[in-house]
Structures are given as C-alpha cells and as structure tokens.
C-alpha positions as CSV (number, residue, x, y, z in Angstrom):
1,M,-11.5,-7.7,7.2
2,S,-8.2,-6.6,5.7
3,K,-7.9,-3.4,4.2
4,D,-4.4,-4.2,2.8
5,P,-4.0,-2.0,-0.4
6,H,-1.7,-4.5,-2.1
7,N,-4.5,-7.2,-2.8
8,Y,-2.6,-8.8,-5.4
9,M,-1.5,-12.4,-5.3
10,F,1.1,-12.6,-7.9
11,S,3.2,-9.9,-9.5
12,E,6.0,-9.5,-11.9
13,I,5.1,-12.3,-14.0
14,P,6.7,-11.9,-17.3
15,N,4.3,-10.9,-20.3
16,N,5.6,-13.5,-22.6
17,K,4.3,-16.7,-23.6
18,E,5.3,-18.5,-20.7
19,G,3.7,-16.0,-18.5
20,K,0.5,-16.1,-20.4
21,E,0.4,-19.7,-20.3
22,L,0.6,-19.6,-16.2
23,V,-2.2,-17.1,-16.6
24,R,-4.2,-19.4,-18.5
25,L,-3.8,-22.5,-16.5
26,M,-4.5,-20.3,-13.3
27,K,-7.9,-19.4,-14.8
28,K,-8.4,-23.0,-15.8
29,Y,-8.2,-24.5,-12.4
30,L,-9.4,-21.5,-10.1
31,N,-12.4,-22.1,-8.0
32,K,-14.9,-20.2,-9.6
33,D,-17.7,-20.6,-7.1
34,R,-15.9,-18.7,-4.5
35,Y,-12.9,-16.6,-6.2
36,K,-12.8,-14.1,-9.1
37,M,-9.2,-13.6,-11.0
38,R,-8.5,-10.5,-12.7
39,T,-5.1,-9.7,-14.6
40,R,-3.7,-6.0,-15.0
41,G,-0.6,-5.0,-16.6
42,Q,2.7,-4.0,-14.5
43,Y,5.6,-1.9,-15.7
44,L,5.0,0.0,-19.0
45,I,7.3,-0.9,-21.9
46,D,9.9,1.1,-22.8
47,G,8.9,4.1,-25.4
48,E,5.3,4.3,-24.1
49,N,3.8,7.6,-22.4
50,W,2.3,6.7,-19.1
51,R,0.1,9.8,-19.4
52,Y,-1.9,7.9,-22.1
53,Y,-2.7,5.3,-19.5
54,S,-3.6,6.9,-16.3
55,H,-6.2,4.2,-15.3
56,G,-3.4,1.5,-16.1
57,Q,-2.1,0.3,-19.3
58,P,-3.2,-2.7,-21.4
59,L,-1.6,-6.1,-21.0
60,N,0.1,-5.5,-24.6
61,K,1.8,-2.3,-23.3
62,S,2.9,-4.0,-20.1
63,K,6.3,-5.7,-19.2
64,C,4.8,-7.9,-16.7
65,I,1.4,-9.1,-15.4
66,R,-0.1,-8.8,-12.1
67,I,-2.9,-11.1,-10.9
68,Y,-5.5,-10.3,-8.3
69,I,-7.9,-12.9,-7.0
70,D,-10.9,-11.9,-5.2
71,D,-13.1,-13.7,-2.6
72,H,-16.7,-13.6,-3.6
73,I,-17.7,-14.5,-0.2
74,I,-15.6,-12.0,1.8
75,K,-16.9,-9.1,-0.6
76,E,-20.5,-10.4,-0.2
77,R,-20.1,-10.1,3.8
78,E,-18.8,-6.8,3.4
79,Y,-21.5,-5.5,1.1
80,N,-24.0,-7.1,3.4
81,Y,-22.4,-5.3,6.5
82,Y,-22.4,-1.9,4.7
83,L,-26.0,-2.4,3.5
84,T,-27.3,-3.3,6.8
85,R,-25.6,-0.6,8.4
86,S,-26.8,2.0,6.0
87,L,-30.5,0.6,6.3
88,N,-30.5,0.8,10.0
89,T,-29.1,4.4,9.9
90,H,-31.8,5.5,7.6
91,K,-34.4,3.7,9.9
92,L,-32.8,5.5,12.9
93,H,-33.1,8.9,11.3
94,Q,-36.7,8.3,10.2
95,I,-37.5,7.4,13.9
96,I,-35.9,10.7,15.1
97,N,-37.5,12.8,12.9
98,M,-40.8,11.0,13.5
99,S,-40.4,11.8,17.2
100,K,-39.5,15.2,16.7
101,E,-42.8,15.7,14.5
102,L,-44.7,14.2,17.3
103,L,-43.0,16.3,20.1
104,N,-43.8,19.6,17.8
105,D,-47.4,18.8,17.5
106,C,-47.9,18.5,21.4
C-alpha cells in the first residue's frame, strides 16, 4: 500500500471549456463500482489572495484542475486492517488488565 503524497492522477488540466469537458467525460466513463473521482483547483488565478483559501481554492478561482482517483477496494482493505488491528489491541489490553486483577486477588 503506497503512501505516495501525490496521489493525483491528472494535473495541470486547463480550467476552460475543453478541460471541463475532459472532466465531464472522465466522470461519465469512470468505473464507479470501484473508483471515486475528485476534482480540485490548482494554481490560484492572478489577483486572488491565497490566505482566503487556506484549505484549497474553489474551481472558479483556479487556473487549472487536478483530478484524484481513489480506489474503493484498497481504501476498504486499509480501513479493515486498521479496524482489526485496533480491536485486537483493545482485546489484548483487556486480557492484560483482567490477568493483573486476578493476580492481585491471589
């Protein structure tokens, strides 16, 4: 499981009619049973203050579009691994605490 911080699939797509048409067609033909597609703005347009958009600017304030494609199956596997690990750790702590109580009662 890759922890690559740059998990976008496409970047620097011009935020114009042609770029928006590309995004529309990609959404139309994406295998939605397995993948999820997200679009985010890239490169703030001139004259805008980045401080107003500390969590990312909207598409209408962006020069370009960046596309992220997430795999539901991999995300689900990662979540299940985390959940199982957390539950096992919790159970282990319960067993340790119970055994300490039993030893103290003796």
